[in-house]
FIKOLZA-1660 file (N, C-alpha, C; in steps of 0.1 Angstrom, whole numbers, plus 5000, padded with zeros to 4 digits):
% residues 157
   i   px   py   pz ch aa at
   1 9111 6743 7272  A  M  N
   1 9102 6751 7267  A  M CA
   1 9107 6767 7266  A  M  C
   2 9108 6769 7280  A  L  N
   2 9113 6783 7282  A  L CA
   2 9126 6788 7276  A  L  C
   3 9135 6778 7273  A  S  N
   3 9145 6783 7263  A  S CA
   3 9145 6785 7252  A  S  C
   4 9133 6777 7246  A  L  N
   4 9129 6780 7232  A  L CA
   4 9126 6794 7232  A  L  C
   5 9115 6796 7241  A  F  N
   5 9107 6811 7240  A  F CA
   5 9118 6821 7244  A  F  C
   6 9132 6820 7250  A  A  N
   6 9140 6828 7252  A  A CA
   6 9149 6833 7238  A  A  C
   7 9151 6820 7234  A  K  N
   7 9159 6822 7221  A  K CA
   7 9150 6828 7209  A  K  C
   8 9136 6826 7208  A  H  N
   8 9130 6830 7194  A  H CA
   8 9123 6842 7199  A  H  C
   9 9125 6849 7212  A  S  N
   9 9119 6860 7215  A  S CA
   9 9130 6869 7215  A  S  C
  10 9142 6864 7215  A  M  N
  10 9154 6872 7217  A  M CA
  10 9155 6881 7233  A  M  C
  11 9146 6874 7240  A  F  N
  11 9146 6879 7255  A  F CA
  11 9157 6874 7263  A  F  C
  12 9161 6880 7271  A  D  N
  12 9172 6877 7282  A  D CA
  12 9160 6872 7291  A  D  C
  13 9165 6857 7296  A  L  N
  13 9155 6849 7302  A  L CA
  13 9164 6840 7313  A  L  C
  14 9163 6842 7327  A  K  N
  14 9170 6833 7335  A  K CA
  14 9159 6829 7346  A  K  C
  15 9159 6817 7348  A  I  N
  15 9145 6810 7357  A  I CA
  15 9152 6800 7366  A  I  C
  16 9151 6801 7376  A  N  N
  16 9158 6790 7387  A  N CA
  16 9144 6786 7393  A  N  C
  17 9135 6775 7390  A  A  N
  17 9125 6771 7399  A  A CA
  17 9126 6760 7404  A  A  C
  18 9122 6761 7416  A  I  N
  18 9123 6746 7424  A  I CA
  18 9109 6746 7432  A  I  C
  19 9105 6733 7430  A  G  N
  19 9089 6731 7435  A  G CA
  19 9089 6718 7442  A  G  C
  20 9075 6715 7445  A  D  N
  20 9073 6703 7450  A  D CA
  20 9067 6692 7442  A  D  C
  21 9078 6690 7433  A  T  N
  21 9077 6680 7420  A  T CA
  21 9074 6668 7425  A  T  C
  22 9079 6661 7439  A  E  N
  22 9076 6648 7442  A  E CA
  22 9061 6646 7443  A  E  C
  23 9055 6653 7447  A  I  N
  23 9040 6655 7447  A  I CA
  23 9034 6658 7431  A  I  C
  24 9035 6668 7425  A  D  N
  24 9033 6669 7413  A  D CA
  24 9038 6681 7404  A  D  C
  25 9036 6686 7395  A  Y  N
  25 9041 6697 7386  A  Y CA
  25 9035 6709 7389  A  Y  C
  26 9020 6708 7393  A  H  N
  26 9012 6717 7393  A  H CA
  26 9018 6731 7395  A  H  C
  27 9022 6731 7410  A  H  N
  27 9023 6743 7416  A  H CA
  27 9036 6752 7409  A  H  C
  28 9048 6741 7407  A  L  N
  28 9057 6746 7400  A  L CA
  28 9055 6753 7386  A  L  C
  29 9047 6747 7377  A  I  N
  29 9044 6753 7366  A  I CA
  29 9036 6765 7367  A  I  C
  30 9025 6765 7374  A  E  N
  30 9017 6777 7375  A  E CA
  30 9023 6790 7385  A  E  C
  31 9030 6785 7394  A  D  N
  31 9040 6796 7398  A  D CA
  31 9048 6804 7390  A  D  C
  32 9054 6797 7381  A  T  N
  32 9064 6798 7368  A  T CA
  32 9058 6810 7361  A  T  C
  33 9045 6807 7357  A  G  N
  33 9038 6815 7349  A  G CA
  33 9031 6829 7355  A  G  C
  34 9031 6826 7370  A  I  N
  34 9028 6835 7378  A  I CA
  34 9038 6847 7376  A  I  C
  35 9051 6841 7381  A  V  N
  35 9062 6850 7385  A  V CA
  35 9067 6857 7369  A  V  C
  36 9065 6849 7358  A  F  N
  36 9070 6853 7343  A  F CA
  36 9058 6864 7337  A  F  C
  37 9048 6863 7344  A  G  N
  37 9040 6873 7340  A  G CA
  37 9041 6888 7348  A  G  C
  38 9043 6885 7360  A  L  N
  38 9047 6897 7368  A  L CA
  38 9060 6903 7362  A  L  C
  39 9069 6897 7360  A  A  N
  39 9083 6904 7356  A  A CA
  39 9080 6908 7342  A  A  C
  40 9074 6904 7336  A  L  N
  40 9067 6910 7320  A  L CA
  40 9060 6921 7322  A  L  C
  41 9053 6923 7329  A  K  N
  41 9044 6936 7333  A  K CA
  41 9054 6947 7338  A  K  C
  42 9062 6944 7348  A  E  N
  42 9072 6953 7355  A  E CA
  42 9078 6958 7344  A  E  C
  43 9086 6950 7337  A  A  N
  43 9094 6953 7324  A  A CA
  43 9088 6963 7316  A  A  C
  44 9076 6959 7312  A  L  N
  44 9070 6967 7301  A  L CA
  44 9064 6981 7305  A  L  C
  45 9064 6983 7322  A  G  N
  45 9062 6999 7327  A  G CA
  45 9049 7002 7320  A  G  C
  46 9049 7014 7315  A  N  N
  46 9036 7019 7312  A  N CA
  46 9033 7016 7298  A  N  C
  47 9043 7010 7293  A  K  N
  47 9041 7005 7278  A  K CA
  47 9042 7016 7266  A  K  C
  48 9046 7025 7270  A  E  N
  48 9045 7041 7261  A  E CA
  48 9056 7034 7248  A  E  C
  49 9052 7038 7235  A  G  N
  49 9060 7037 7225  A  G CA
  49 9060 7021 7216  A  G  C
  50 9056 7010 7225  A  I  N
  50 9054 6997 7222  A  I CA
  50 9044 6993 7211  A  I  C
  51 9045 6985 7203  A  A  N
  51 9036 6979 7192  A  A CA
  51 9022 6977 7199  A  A  C
  52 9023 6971 7209  A  R  N
  52 9012 6964 7217  A  R CA
  52 9006 6953 7212  A  R  C
  53 9004 6949 7199  A  Y  N
  53 9001 6938 7196  A  Y CA
  53 9011 6928 7187  A  Y  C
  54 9008 6916 7187  A  G  N
  54 9018 6907 7182  A  G CA
  54 9012 6894 7177  A  G  C
  55 9012 6891 7165  A  A  N
  55 9010 6878 7160  A  A CA
  55 9021 6869 7153  A  A  C
  56 9020 6855 7154  A  S  N
  56 9029 6847 7147  A  S CA
  56 9023 6832 7144  A  S  C
  57 9026 6828 7132  A  I  N
  57 9022 6815 7132  A  I CA
  57 9034 6808 7129  A  I  C
  58 9036 6797 7135  A  V  N
  58 9048 6787 7135  A  V CA
  58 9046 6772 7132  A  V  C
  59 9054 6770 7122  A  P  N
  59 9051 6752 7119  A  P CA
  59 9063 6747 7128  A  P  C
  60 9060 6735 7131  A  M  N
  60 9072 6725 7136  A  M CA
  60 9069 6712 7129  A  M  C
  61 9079 6709 7121  A  D  N
  61 9074 6696 7113  A  D CA
  61 9059 6695 7110  A  D  C
  62 9049 6688 7113  A  E  N
  62 9037 6683 7112  A  E CA
  62 9024 6693 7119  A  E  C
  63 9033 6700 7130  A  A  N
  63 9023 6710 7136  A  A CA
  63 9023 6721 7133  A  A  C
  64 9014 6731 7134  A  L  N
  64 9012 6745 7132  A  L CA
  64 9004 6753 7144  A  L  C
  65 9010 6761 7147  A  A  N
  65 9005 6769 7160  A  A CA
  65 9004 6784 7155  A  A  C
  66 8993 6791 7162  A  E  N
  66 8992 6804 7160  A  E CA
  66 8989 6813 7172  A  E  C
  67 8996 6823 7173  A  V  N
  67 8995 6830 7186  A  V CA
  67 8994 6845 7183  A  V  C
  68 8983 6848 7189  A  I  N
  68 8979 6864 7187  A  I CA
  68 8977 6869 7202  A  I  C
  69 8983 6882 7204  A  L  N
  69 8982 6887 7215  A  L CA
  69 8981 6902 7216  A  L  C
  70 8974 6908 7228  A  D  N
  70 8974 6922 7230  A  D CA
  70 8977 6925 7245  A  D  C
  71 8986 6935 7246  A  L  N
  71 8992 6938 7256  A  L CA
  71 8982 6948 7263  A  L  C
  72 8971 6947 7265  A  S  N
  72 8961 6957 7266  A  S CA
  72 8956 6960 7282  A  S  C
  73 8964 6952 7289  A  G  N
  73 8960 6953 7305  A  G CA
  73 8946 6948 7309  A  G  C
  74 8942 6942 7302  A  R  N
  74 8931 6930 7304  A  R CA
  74 8932 6918 7300  A  R  C
  75 8934 6907 7308  A  P  N
  75 8937 6895 7310  A  P CA
  75 8927 6887 7303  A  P  C
  76 8931 6878 7296  A  F  N
  76 8922 6868 7289  A  F CA
  76 8928 6857 7279  A  F  C
  77 8923 6848 7281  A  L  N
  77 8931 6835 7273  A  L CA
  77 8922 6827 7268  A  L  C
  78 8926 6825 7254  A  V  N
  78 8919 6816 7247  A  V CA
  78 8928 6806 7242  A  V  C
  79 8927 6793 7247  A  Y  N
  79 8933 6782 7245  A  Y CA
  79 8928 6770 7237  A  Y  C
  80 8930 6770 7225  A  R  N
  80 8926 6760 7215  A  R CA
  80 8933 6748 7213  A  R  C
  81 8936 6739 7221  A  V  N
  81 8947 6730 7218  A  V CA
  81 8941 6717 7224  A  V  C
  82 8940 6707 7214  A  E  N
  82 8935 6694 7214  A  E CA
  82 8945 6686 7221  A  E  C
  83 8941 6675 7224  A  K  N
  83 8949 6666 7233  A  K CA
  83 8959 6673 7244  A  K  C
  84 8951 6674 7254  A  T  N
  84 8959 6677 7265  A  T CA
  84 8956 6669 7277  A  T  C
  85 8945 6665 7281  A  E  N
  85 8941 6656 7294  A  E CA
  85 8946 6643 7288  A  E  C
  86 8953 6638 7299  A  G  N
  86 8958 6626 7300  A  G CA
  86 8972 6622 7290  A  G  C
  87 8976 6632 7285  A  F  N
  87 8989 6631 7278  A  F CA
  87 9001 6637 7285  A  F  C
  88 9011 6634 7282  A  F  N
  88 9025 6636 7286  A  F CA
  88 9036 6640 7276  A  F  C
  89 9046 6648 7280  A  I  N
  89 9058 6651 7271  A  I CA
  89 9067 6645 7285  A  I  C
  90 9075 6634 7282  A  K  N
  90 9081 6629 7294  A  K CA
  90 9072 6625 7306  A  K  C
  91 9074 6633 7315  A  D  N
  91 9066 6628 7326  A  D CA
  91 9059 6640 7331  A  D  C
  92 9055 6651 7323  A  L  N
  92 9051 6663 7324  A  L CA
  92 9036 6662 7319  A  L  C
  93 9025 6665 7325  A  P  N
  93 9011 6664 7319  A  P CA
  93 9012 6677 7312  A  P  C
  94 9008 6675 7297  A  V  N
  94 9006 6688 7290  A  V CA
  94 8997 6696 7291  A  V  C
  95 8984 6691 7300  A  S  N
  95 8974 6698 7302  A  S CA
  95 8982 6710 7313  A  S  C
  96 8991 6709 7320  A  L  N
  96 8996 6721 7326  A  L CA
  96 9001 6732 7318  A  L  C
  97 9004 6732 7308  A  F  N
  97 9007 6743 7298  A  F CA
  97 8996 6752 7297  A  F  C
  98 8985 6748 7298  A  E  N
  98 8973 6759 7299  A  E CA
  98 8974 6765 7312  A  E  C
  99 8975 6759 7322  A  D  N
  99 8979 6766 7336  A  D CA
  99 8989 6777 7336  A  D  C
 100 8998 6774 7330  A  F  N
 100 9012 6780 7330  A  F CA
 100 9005 6795 7322  A  F  C
 101 9000 6792 7308  A  F  N
 101 8994 6803 7300  A  F CA
 101 8986 6812 7309  A  F  C
 102 8978 6806 7314  A  Q  N
 102 8965 6812 7322  A  Q CA
 102 8972 6820 7335  A  Q  C
 103 8983 6816 7340  A  A  N
 103 8988 6823 7351  A  A CA
 103 8997 6835 7343  A  A  C
 104 9002 6833 7335  A  L  N
 104 9010 6844 7330  A  L CA
 104 9002 6853 7322  A  L  C
 105 8991 6851 7316  A  T  N
 105 8981 6860 7311  A  T CA
 105 8974 6867 7323  A  T  C
 106 8969 6864 7332  A  N  N
 106 8966 6871 7345  A  N CA
 106 8973 6878 7352  A  N  C
 107 8987 6875 7351  A  H  N
 107 8996 6886 7358  A  H CA
 107 9004 6894 7351  A  H  C
 108 9006 6892 7337  A  S  N
 108 9008 6902 7328  A  S CA
 108 8999 6911 7324  A  S  C
 109 8987 6907 7322  A  M  N
 109 8974 6916 7320  A  M CA
 109 8977 6916 7304  A  M  C
 110 8977 6905 7298  A  M  N
 110 8974 6907 7283  A  M CA
 110 8965 6897 7278  A  M  C
 111 8959 6899 7268  A  S  N
 111 8948 6889 7259  A  S CA
 111 8957 6881 7250  A  S  C
 112 8956 6868 7253  A  L  N
 112 8964 6859 7245  A  L CA
 112 8958 6848 7238  A  L  C
 113 8957 6845 7227  A  H  N
 113 8949 6836 7219  A  H CA
 113 8960 6826 7214  A  H  C
 114 8959 6815 7218  A  I  N
 114 8969 6801 7215  A  I CA
 114 8958 6792 7207  A  I  C
 115 8962 6791 7193  A  I  N
 115 8953 6784 7184  A  I CA
 115 8965 6774 7179  A  I  C
 116 8960 6759 7178  A  V  N
 116 8970 6748 7174  A  V CA
 116 8960 6744 7162  A  V  C
 117 8964 6746 7151  A  R  N
 117 8957 6743 7136  A  R CA
 117 8956 6726 7134  A  R  C
 118 8969 6722 7138  A  Y  N
 118 8968 6709 7136  A  Y CA
 118 8985 6704 7140  A  Y  C
 119 8982 6690 7141  A  G  N
 119 8996 6686 7146  A  G CA
 119 8997 6670 7152  A  G  C
 120 9005 6663 7151  A  R  N
 120 9001 6649 7157  A  R CA
 120 9013 6645 7169  A  R  C
 121 9025 6651 7167  A  D  N
 121 9031 6648 7178  A  D CA
 121 9034 6659 7186  A  D  C
 122 9032 6655 7200  A  L  N
 122 9028 6665 7213  A  L CA
 122 9039 6675 7212  A  L  C
 123 9051 6671 7217  A  H  N
 123 9066 6678 7214  A  H CA
 123 9065 6689 7202  A  H  C
 124 9061 6686 7192  A  H  N
 124 9064 6696 7180  A  H CA
 124 9049 6704 7184  A  H  C
 125 9042 6699 7187  A  I  N
 125 9026 6710 7191  A  I CA
 125 9032 6720 7199  A  I  C
 126 9037 6716 7212  A  Y  N
 126 9041 6724 7223  A  Y CA
 126 9055 6734 7218  A  Y  C
 127 9062 6729 7210  A  E  N
 127 9075 6735 7204  A  E CA
 127 9068 6747 7195  A  E  C
 128 9059 6742 7189  A  A  N
 128 9056 6753 7178  A  A CA
 128 9046 6765 7187  A  A  C
 129 9039 6759 7198  A  I  N
 129 9033 6770 7206  A  I CA
 129 9042 6781 7213  A  I  C
 130 9054 6776 7219  A  F  N
 130 9063 6786 7227  A  F CA
 130 9071 6792 7215  A  F  C
 131 9074 6788 7203  A  K  N
 131 9078 6796 7195  A  K CA
 131 9069 6806 7191  A  K  C
 132 9058 6806 7186  A  A  N
 132 9050 6814 7180  A  A CA
 132 9046 6823 7193  A  A  C
 133 9045 6820 7204  A  F  N
 133 9044 6830 7216  A  F CA
 133 9055 6839 7216  A  F  C
 134 9068 6834 7215  A  A  N
 134 9079 6843 7216  A  A CA
 134 9080 6853 7204  A  A  C
 135 9077 6845 7192  A  R  N
 135 9075 6856 7181  A  R CA
 135 9067 6867 7182  A  R  C
 136 9055 6862 7186  A  A  N
 136 9043 6873 7189  A  A CA
 136 9045 6884 7201  A  A  C
 137 9053 6879 7210  A  L  N
 137 9055 6889 7222  A  L CA
 137 9069 6897 7219  A  L  C
 138 9076 6892 7210  A  S  N
 138 9089 6901 7208  A  S CA
 138 9083 6912 7197  A  S  C
 139 9071 6908 7190  A  I  N
 139 9066 6918 7180  A  I CA
 139 9058 6929 7188  A  I  C
 140 9050 6925 7199  A  A  N
 140 9045 6934 7205  A  A CA
 140 9050 6944 7212  A  A  C
 141 9065 6941 7219  A  V  N
 141 9072 6948 7230  A  V CA
 141 9080 6957 7219  A  V  C
 142 9080 6955 7208  A  T  N
 142 9090 6962 7198  A  T CA
 142 9085 6978 7199  A  T  C
 143 9096 6984 7203  A  K  N
 143 9095 7002 7203  A  K CA
 143 9094 7008 7190  A  K  C
 144 9082 7017 7189  A  N  N
 144 9084 7024 7173  A  N CA
 144 9083 7039 7180  A  N  C
 145 9095 7046 7169  A  D  N
 145 9092 7061 7174  A  D CA
 145 9081 7066 7169  A  D  C
 146 9072 7061 7161  A  R  N
 146 9061 7069 7155  A  R CA
 146 9050 7066 7165  A  R  C
 147 9051 7061 7177  A  I  N
 147 9038 7059 7186  A  I CA
 147 9044 7069 7198  A  I  C
 148 9038 7077 7200  A  K  N
 148 9038 7085 7211  A  K CA
 148 9029 7081 7223  A  K  C
 149 9033 7079 7232  A  G  N
 149 9026 7075 7245  A  G CA
 149 9020 7060 7242  A  G  C
 150 9011 7057 7247  A  V  N
 150 9007 7043 7245  A  V CA
 150 8997 7042 7232  A  V  C
 151 8999 7030 7227  A  L  N
 151 8990 7029 7214  A  L CA
 151 8975 7023 7219  A  L  C
 152 8968 7034 7225  A  S  N
 152 8951 7035 7228  A  S CA
 152 8947 7049 7226  A  S  C
 153 8936 7051 7219  A  T  N
 153 8928 7061 7219  A  T CA
 153 8925 7068 7233  A  T  C
 154 8922 7058 7245  A  K  N
 154 8921 7063 7257  A  K CA
 154 8933 7069 7264  A  K  C
 155 8943 7067 7258  A  G  N
 155 8958 7071 7263  A  G CA
 155 8961 7064 7275  A  G  C
 156 8957 7053 7279  A  T  N
 156 8960 7044 7288  A  T CA
 156 8962 7028 7284  A  T  C
 157 8968 7022 7289  A  L  N
 157 8966 7006 7289  A  L CA
 157 8966 7000 7302  A  L  C
% end
């Protein structure tokens, strides 16, 4: 899913994650979200000149996912995705994707809304989520010469 993110956000992303997967995937997935969030926060610096907001709606066959985000400096996750508990993609519990996004949100300091409108195939649902997240984040980090400083009436994010 992170390779989908990299392709559709056009970000350079290299992750080498090793964890105690013989026990379960929870720590590996959550820690990956933490590190990704911290790296994003560091890369954005003071956020001068960026669009700040991003939104994208992406279909994947029968699934439709919407992601809206704000690089506000205030972490908050809205995660409206059904069929998470007890469902798997291969041997990965899909409930861990919420843990990934919560960790990423908390450590990147963004407000993130993930809403799945509908879908049947879990792989299609999560592929649509990651592609929509990629596109929304790509929009939010886009530099705009008309934005002087940060896009905030307070002058800080």
